[in-house]
N, C-alpha and C positions, 0 to 999 in steps of 0.2 A: 504493500500500500504506500509506504513512504517513497519507494523508488518511482511508483506511478505518479505520485504528486510532484516529485521533483521534475519529472519529464513534462508534466502539464505546466508547471511554473516556468520551465525553460521555454516552452512554446509561447507562453504569454509574454515572456521577456523578449522573444524573437519577434512577435507581432509588433510590439512597441518599437523595437529597433528598426524594422523594415518600414514602418509607417513614417518615420521621421528621417530616414536615411537620405532621401533625395529632396525633401520639401524645401530646404533652405540651402542646398548645396552650392548655389551660385554666389553666396555672400562673400567668400574669400576671393572669388573671381571678378568681383565688380570693377576694381581698377583695371584689370586686364581687358575685360569686355568693353569698358569705356574707351580704351585706346584702340582696340581691334576694330570696333565698329564706328569710331569717331563720334561718340554721343556724349551727352552730359551725364553727370552722376545720377540725376533723377531718372533719365531714360534707361540707364543701365540697371537701376534698381527695380525696373519693371519685371526683370527676370525673377525677382523675388516676389514682388507684389502680385504678379499674375497667378502663380500657383496658389498663393495664400487666398486671393480673391475667389478662385475657383472652389476652394474648400468651403469658404463662407457661403457661397451661393448654393452648393450642392448638399450641404450638410442636412437640411431638413428632409430632402428627398431620400438621402441615404438612410436616415433614421427610420423613415416609413418603410423603406425596402427591407431593412433588417427586421422590423416588426412583422413583416409579411412573409419573408422568405427564409428567415433563420439567421442566426448569428455567424456560425462558422462559414456557411456558404458565401455570405456577403464579404467576409474578411478575405477568404481565399481568392475570389474573383477580383476584388479590389486590388489586392497585391499584384495580381497578374497584369491588370491594366496599368498600374503605376510603373511596373517594370518596362512594359512595352514603350510607353510614351517618354519615359526617361531616356531610353536608348535612342529613340528617334531624334531627340534633341541634338545629337552629335552630327546629324546630317543637315541641320539648318544652315542655309547660306547667308542669312542676314539676321539682324536683331528681331525683326518683326516675326519671322517664322520661329525663331527660338522662343520668343515670348508666347507664341501660340502653343508650341509643344509643352512649355512649362504650365500653361493654363490647363491643357488637356491632362497632363500628368496629375495636376492638383485635383481634377474632377474625381479621381478614384480614392483619394486619401480619406474623405469623410466616411466611406463605407467601413474602413478599417477601424477608425476611432470610435464611431458611434456604436457599432456592433460590439466592439470589445468592452466598452464601458458598461453596456447592458449585460453582456456575458459575465463579467466579473461580479457585478452586483447580484445577479441571479444565481450564479454558481461559483462562489469563492473557492479558490484552490489553495490548499496548504496553509490555512489560518483564517483570520477574520477577513472580511471584504476590504477593509482598509489596508491590510498587509498585502493582499493580492493586487489591489489597485496600485500600491506603491511598487510592486514588482513590475507591473506593466509600465508605469511612469519611468522607472529606472531604465527600462528598455528604450523608451523614447529619448531619454537623456543621452544614453550611449550612442544611439542611432543618430541623433542630431549632431553630436560631436564627430562621429566617424564620417558622416557624409561631408561635412565641411573640411575636415582634416584630409581625407582622401582626395577630395576635389582639388584642394590647394596644392598638395604634393604632386599629384599626377599631372595637373595642368602646368606646373612649373617645369616638369620634365618633358611632357609629350604634347603640350598645347591644350587649349580650352575644350576641344572636342572629346578628348579621351575620357574625362571623368564621367561623362554621360553614359558611355558604353560600360565602363567598369561598375558604376553604381546601379545601372539597369540590370546587369548580370547578377550582382549580389542580391538585389531585390527578388529576382526570379528564383534564385536558389533558396532564399528565405521562404518564399511561397511554397516550394516543394516540401520544406521541413515542417512548416505549419500545418499543411494538409495532412501530414503523417502523424504529427505529435499532438495536436490540439484535439481533445475529445469533443464529440458532438454534444450539443447542449441537451439537457434533460428537463429543465424547468421552463423551457420556452413554450409560450402559448401564441399560436399564429393569429395575427390580426389582418385578415385579408380585405376587410371592408374599408374602402377608401373614405366613405362618409364617417366611419368610426375613427379613422386616422385623423381626419380634419377636426372632429370633435375633441380628440385627444390633444391636438395642437392648441385649440382654444382653451382647454383646461390648463395646459401648461403655462400659457401667457397670463392666466388669471391667478396663478400660484405665486404669492409674494416671495416665498423662500427661493423658488426657482428664478424669479426675476432678479433677486439680489445676486445669486450665483452667476447668472448670465452677465450682469454688469461687471462683476469681478473678473470673469473670464475675458471679457472685452479688454479690460485694462491690462490684465496680465500679459497677453501676447502683444498688445500695443507697445508696452515697455520693452519686452524682450526683442521684438523685431526692430524696433527703433534703435535700440542700443547696438545690436550686432549687424545692422545694415550700415549705419553711418560711422561706426567705430572703424570700419575698414578704410574709409576715406580719410578719417582722422589719423590713423596710424600709418597709412601709406604716404602721407605728406610730411614735411619737416615738422619737428626735429627727429621723427622716428624712422621714416624711410623704410618701412617693412616691405619685403617682397611678397609675392603671391603665396609662396610656400610658407613663409613666416606667418602670414595672415591665417592660413589654414591651421598652422600649429597653435595659433592663439586659442583655438577652440578646445584645447586641452582643459581649459577651465570648466568645460561641461562635465568632465569626469568627477569633479567635486560633487556635482549634483547626483552622480551615480552612487556616491557614498552616503550622501545626506538623505536622499529620497526614501530608501528603505526604512531608515530610522524614523522618517516623518509619519509613516503609518502607525508606529507604536506611540509616537508623540500625540497624534490626533486622538488615538484611543484613550490616552492618559489624561490630556487636558482639554480635549474638545477641538472642533474645527475653528470655532470663533477665535480663541486665544492663539492657536497655531497660525492661522491666517494673518491675524493682525501683526504678530511678531515677524512673520516672514515678509510682509510688505514693508515694514520698517527696515529690516535687514537689506532688502533689495534697494530701497531708496538710498541708504547709506553707501551701498556699493557703487551705485551709479554716480553719486556725488564724489566718491573717491577717485573716479577715473579722470577728474580734472587735475590730478597730480602730474607734475611735469616729467616724471620718470616712468619708464616702461614697466618696471616691476610694480609700481604703485597702481598703474592702470590695470595691470593683470589682476592684482589683488582686488581692486574694485569690481572687475568683471566677475571674479569668483563669488564675491558677496552677492552681486546682482543675480547670478545664475542660481545660487543656493536658495535665495529667497523665492525666486520665481518657480522653481521646481517644487518646493514645498507647497506653494499656492496652488499649483496645478494638481498635485495629489489631493489637497483638501477639496478643491472644486469638483474634481472628477468623482470623488467618493460621495460628496454632498448631493449630487444630481440623483443618483439611484435611490437615496434615502428620502429626498424631498418629493420625488415623483412616485406616486403609489402605483400607477399603471403606465403602460406604453413607454418604458424606460428608454428604448432606442430613439423614439421621436423626441423625448425630452433631452436626451444626449445630443441629438441632431441639432436642436435649437441652440444648445450650449456651444457646440462646435461651430455653428454658423456665426454666432456673435463673437466667439473666441477668435476665429480667423478673420472676421471682419475687422476686429481690433488690430490684428497683425497686419492686415493690408493697409489700414490707416496709419499704423506706426511706421511702416516701411516707405510710405509715399508722402503723407502729410508732413512728417518731420523734415522732409526735403526742403520745404519752404523755410523752416527755421534754420536748417543747415546753410542755405544760401544767404540768409539774413545775417546771422551772427556765428555760424559754425557750430562746433561741438558744444560750447557752453550754453547756447540757446536750447539745444536738444536736451541737455542735462536738466536745465531748469524746468522744462515742460514735463519731463518724465518724473522727476522727483516730486513736483507739486501734485501730480495725479496719484502717485503711489501713497502719499500721505493722506490725501482725501479718501482713497479707497480703504486705507487702514482704519480710519474713523468710521466709515460706513460699515465695514465688516464687524467692528467691535459693537456697533449699535444694533445691527439688524440680523446678523447671522444667528441661526438656531443650531444648537448641538443635538445630535442624535446618538443614541447608544450604538456601540459597535455591533456588527452582525457576525456572530460566530459561525464557523463552518460546521455543518452537521457531521456527527461522528457515528 
């Protein structure tokens, strides 16, 4: 039984890894893409914003599909689609077609995320639902790091096309492993009635606890995408002059999240979502503020604090959805993912105006202000739910 649970948790970790392996892979490539296609920083950042926008637009539909078709089926098919369109990005002859491929790749990500959130809530593996969710989020942390790191290193050696082929192939291999290791859902109840699905969506938007989680999720990815999109331009310029490979290596700070996130599940169970989330938002704000230090090691330290806080926030939000939504958890997760990635798209594009206005300090001011506001909102309005133990 223990061996089986370890295999199931490994599958859950791999799902998170593959879901985020390619989503933000172009962030360390942005200075290179800007030079290769002779575009502005804002135009180059569309390769990030397009995939994130696709996730935001498709998430509600993905949630309804997962409620109708089943969790595992949607996860596996979505991984396959993401792998195909990631690899096709290597063949793009210009920025416009590359942005299109990135958008189509992002279309498949919501199916992975929404179905997995519902799967974990309904069928926790190897502990409480908070611990299982933390395992999945740990996979997203490692995948987010690996995608950026591999993209930066491979592009520095083989050009910007090669990372798309490499990461597309890795996603395909991950899909094969998930198909084999992830058990079929047992607690799933099919909801094939489209009218019922729409009624469920209306129920979700009238749920005050879900609305607070959705607002928090919007802010969380707004901050993370804003930081790691424009920090690349900040560190590629004087006095840092970091190369593409060095910018990819910068995402080693993500691995701190891989250590902290599993602990966050136990912390949430011990002190509750509300306290954990508020502390994490303050930590993230302090980290972003620290990036204004003039030395590279200070900037890296600040990014580590920012990542740690954001990943704990994500674990808290993901676990809160399944508890606040009593029915149709995939569609509830779909709405969350939609607002979450809409925030990411806003962070990767709207902060460009502040970048052009006053550079990195202006971006930091906006992000820190929003994080402190959300910490106050979380402390005032979030509700704590008891942990869900795994059946024995």
